[in-house]
N, C-alpha and C positions, 0 to 999 in steps of 0.2 A: 504494500500500500504506500502510495507516495506521501511524503511529508507535506503537511499543510502549513502555509505561512500567511501572515497578514502584513501587508505593507500599508502604512499610514503615511501620507505625504501631503505637504502643503507648501505654498510659496506665496510671496506677495511683494509689493513695492510701495514705498511711501511716495505716492504720486504715480503717474503712469505715462511715461517711464519715471523712475526715481530710484533711490537707494533700495536695493532688492536683496532678497535672500530666500533660502528654502530650508525646510526641515523634513526629515523622514525617519520613521521608526519601523523596524521589522520585528514582528512577534511570532512566537510559536502559536499556532491557532488553537492547540489543545490546552496548553498550560498558561498562555498569555505572557510567558517569559519574554522579556526584551532581549533579542539576539543582536541587534545592531541599532544604533541611533546616530544620526548625522545631521549637521546643519552647516550652512556656508553662506557667507556674505558674497554677493555677486556684483558689487558695484552698482552702476546705473543700468537698470533693465526694466522691462515691462512686467506686470504681474503674471501674465500668461507664460512668459518665458521662465520666470521663477517657478511657477507651478510645474511646468514640464521638467525643469531641472530637478525638482524634488522627486518627481515620479521616476525619472531615469536613475537617480541615485538609489532609490529604494529597490527598483527592479534589479539593478546591478548587484546590490548587496544580497538580495534574495538568491540570485544566481550563484553567487560565491558560496552561500550557505549550503544550497542544494539545487543544482541545475535541473533536477527532475521534479522539483516541488510544484504542487498546486498552490497558486497564489490568489488571494483576494486583495485587490488594491482598493483601499478606501480613501476617497478624495472628497473634499468639499467644493470642488470645482465642477460644475455641471458641464462646462465646455470640454474639459479633459475627458470626463467619463463618456460623454456622447461621441467625441472624436475617436477615442481609443476603442470604443465599442463598435465603431464603424457606422454609427447612425448619422453623424454629421461630417461633412467634408472639412478638411483643413484648408481654409481659404486664405489665411494670412501666410504670405511667403516666408516670413521670418520664423514661423512655427513649424513649417513643413519638415525641415531637417531634424528638428527635435522630436516631432511625432514619428518620423521614420526611425530615428535612433531608438525610441521607446518600443516601437513595433518590432524591431530586430531583437531586442532583449526579450520581448514576449515570446517570439518564435523559438527562442533558446530554452524556455522554461517548459514546465508541464502545462496544465490547464490554468489559464489566467482569466479572471473576470474582474470587472470594474464596478464598484458600488459607490453611489453618491451617499454621503453622510452629512448631516448638518455640522457646522463648525464646532458646536459644543461637544460633539462626539469625536472630534479630531484634535483634542486639546494638546496632546504630546507633540505632534508634528507642528501644530500652530505655534506653540511656545518656542520651539527651536527656530522656526521661520522668523518670528518676531525678534528673537535675540539677534539673528543674522541681519535683519533689516536695520535694527538699532545700530549695529556695528558698521554696517554699510553707510548709514547716514553720518556716522562719526568719522568716516574715512578709514576705519579699521578693516583688516582682512581676516575677520574671525572665522574659525571653522572648528567643528567638533565632530570627531568620529570615534565614538566610544559606546560599547566595546566593539572591536573589529569583528566581522564575521569570520568564522573559521572555514576556509575554502574546502570543498569536498575533495579536491585533488590539488593541493597547493604546489605552486612552482617554486616556493621559497622555503628553505629550511627554517623551521619554527625557532630554533635556537638563535639563528641570525636575526630574525624579527624581534625576538626578545631582547637581544643586544641593542638593536636600534631603538626599541621602546624605552629601555633603560637610559640610553644615551640622550633621548629627547627629554626624559624626566630630569636628567641632571644638567640640562641646558647645553649639551655638547653640540657643536655645529655639525649639520648633516655632512659637510664635506670631509669631516674627520672620522666618520663612521667606516667600519669595514663593510664593503659592499656585500649584500646577501647573495649575489650571483653576478657574473660578468655582465656589464652594461652593454646595451646596443648603442653605439655612438652614431649620431647623425652629424655629418660635417656639411653645413648648409652654405651653399654658394649662390649669391644673387647673380643674375646674368649681367653682362657688360652693357655698355651704353648703346642706346638706340636713338633714332631721330626724335621720338616722342619724349624719352627721358631727358634728352639734351635740352629740350624746351619746357621741361616740367609739365607735361601734359598727361592727363589720365590715360593710362596704358594698361588695358585689361586683356581682352581676347583679341584685340587687333594684332594680326600676326606679322609684325615688323622684324626686319633683320638687324643685326648689329652694325653700328657705324665702324669705320676703320679703327677709331679709338677704342670702341667696344671689343673688337677683335684682339687688339693689343692687351686690353685688360684681361680678357679671357685667357690669353697666352701666359700672362704674368701669374694669374691665379693657378693655372695648370702647373706651371713650374713650381710654385710654392707647395702645391698638394703633392706633386711627385717627389719633391725633396722630403716632405713630411713622411710619405709612405704609409703603409698600413691600411689602405682603402681596399675593401673586399668587393664592393659593387658600386656602380654608378647608376643613379636614378635621376630622371629628368622630367620636368614638365613637358607637355607635348608642343608647346609654342616655340616657334622658330628661334627666337632670341635665346631661349634657355637651351635648346638643342644645339645651337652653334657653340655656346659656352661649354656645354657638357662634352661636345665632341673634342674640343681642345684638351680637356682633361683626359678623355679616353685615349687620344693620341699620345699624350705624355705618359700615361699609365699602361698603354698597350692593352686596353680592356674595352669591352663593349658597353653599350648604354641601354638601360631599361627605361621605357617610357611609362609614366604613371600619371593619369589624368587628374588625380586628386591633388597634385601639387601645382596645377595651373593657377594663374593669377585670377583675382576676383573679376567677374564680368561687370564692368561699369556701365553697360547699356548705352543709353543715349549720350552719356558724358564722355564716351571714348573720343580721344583726340583733342578735347578742350582743356584749357588751363583752368586752374582753380578759380581765378578771377572771372573767367568767362562763364563757368558754371554758376558762380554766385550771381552773376548778372542775369542769366537766362532762367535759372531754377532756384531762386533764393529760398523759398519755403521748403522745397524738397531737400536742398543741401543742409539747411538748419536741422531738419528732422533726422537726416542721415548722420550728421555729426553727433546728435544727441542720443541715438538709439541704434546699436549694432543690428537690430532686427529689421531696420528700415532699409529698403533696397533702392538704388538709383532707378530712374525710369527705364524699364526694360532690362534691368540688370540683376545682380545678385547681392544679397545683404552680406555683411561681415559675419552674421550668425550662420548663414548657410556655408560660407567659406570655412568657418571654424569647424563645422560639423564634418565636412569632407576631408579637411586637413587632419583632423583628429583621427578619422577613419584611416587615412593614409599612413600616419605614423604608427598607429596600432598594428597595421598590417606589416610594416617594416620590422617592428620589434618582434613580431611573431615569426616572420619569415627569415630574418637574419639575426637571430638571437646571439648576442655576444660579439657581433661583427661591427665593422665600421662601414657606414653607408654614406657616400657622397650624394647629396640631394641638390640638384641644380634647379632653382625655383625663382620666385619673385618676391617683391617686397612684402606683400600682405601675407602669403603663407609662411614666410620666415618669421615675421612678427608674431603671427598666431602661434607658431611652435614655441617661440620664446615666451610668450604670455602663458601658454599652457605649462611650460616647464617650471616656471616659478609660481604657478597658481595665482597669477595676478588677475584682477578683474578685467573684463573685456574692454573697458575704457583705456587700458594700458596701450592698446593698439594705436591710439592717437598721441601717445607720449613717447614713442620709439622712433628713432631715426636710423635708417639703414642705407648705407652707400652702395653704389654700383660695384659689382665684382667683390663685395666684402664676404668674409667668412664668419660664420657663427657655429659654435660647437656645443652640442647638448648630449649628455649621457642619459639614457632611458633604462630604468631598472624594471625587472619583471613584476615586482610587487607594487608598482605604481609611481613612486617618486622619481624625479628627474633632477639632474644637476646641470646648470648652465655654466659651461667652462669658459667660453669667450663669446663676445658679441661685437659685430660690425668691425672686424679686424681687417684693415686695409694696408698692413705693413708691406705686403708684396707689391703694392702699386707705387710706393715711394721711390723717387729717383728714376722711374721708368718713363715718365711722361704720359703714362696711360691714365 
C-alpha cells in the first residue's frame, strides 16, 4: 500500500506584485506527523507566483520522502486547485512554466489530488508564508527548511549531510565544508560581441553573428579555457553568436559541441533590436511592468520567470547527466545571470542588479544535495591586453 502524504502550501505578496514568500508543510496522512516544513522569502513577486512556488516546494519535498506516495495537496488558492486539477486553463504567461514544473512533479508521484481548504485550515503553511513575506518586505532573504525530508534513495551520504548541518549550526562558511560528493562544475561563457550588443540593443532570439571583435574575444576566451583545462563537455545555446563562440572553444579543446535549447537567450519579442531608451519611449507602461515583475513578458516575448524555469531545467539536466564533471556552457547574459541568482539563492530581482560583460567567464559548482557555490563571476582577465 502506498504511503499517504498531505502537502499544505501557501504563498502571498504584500501588494501584487510586492514582497513575497511561501510556506509549505508535508505531513504523514495517518499520524499527522510533520515530515518537512519550508518557507522562503522570494523578493518582489506576485501572489500567484508565490502560491505556485509553495506548491512546487511541497511536491518536491513529498517526492524526496517517497516518490511513490499518494499525495493530497491542500491549498487555499482556488486558482491553483482548479488549474492543477485541469479545470481551468493557465492563461497568465508568467505562471505557465510554474504550472508545468508542478505538473512534472505530479507525474513523478503516485496519485495526487488537489483540495481547496479555507485559510483557517491552512494555518501552518500560512504562518510560514507570512514570516517569509515579512522578511521579504524587510529586505531579508529568510528561509526555513526544517526538518529535511529523508530521501527514499539518497544521492548523498547521510554522515556528510550531518557534517554540513553541524557546520551550519556552528556558523562555518559553506565554502569551508567538505563536499558531500564531487560537484558538477559549470564554466559559463557569455558569447562575444555582436552588432546588437555593440549598440546596447535588446538581443534575444535575433540570430546575429559575431563582429570581428567578437571573434577575437571568443578566441581569447578559448585560449584561457584551454590553458585552464579540465573541461569534459561543451554545451551551447542554439543561437549563432553562442555557437560561433563555442566553436572557438571546441577548436582549442579538440572537442565537439552539444546544443541545448534551454540555454538560449530570453525572447524579447517586439523589443528585439531596440535600445532601452527606444523601448521606454514606445512601450513605457509595459517596460515599467517588466522591470517590476519577472513574470511580466515583453510584447510577444518571454518573461524572466519563464527563462528561469527552462534554465533551471537545463542545469538540473546537466548535473544529472554529467555528475562530477566540468561543463563549459556557452550562453547569454540572462541565462548566466539566472544561474548565478539560483546558485546563491538570491531573489529574482537580483537579475536587475548583475552586470555581465561580453566573453566573460562565470564558474559555479553544483552539488547533488542541492546547494551550489559561486566560485567566480564576470571574469574578463583573458581579454586584457588583447584589444578584444
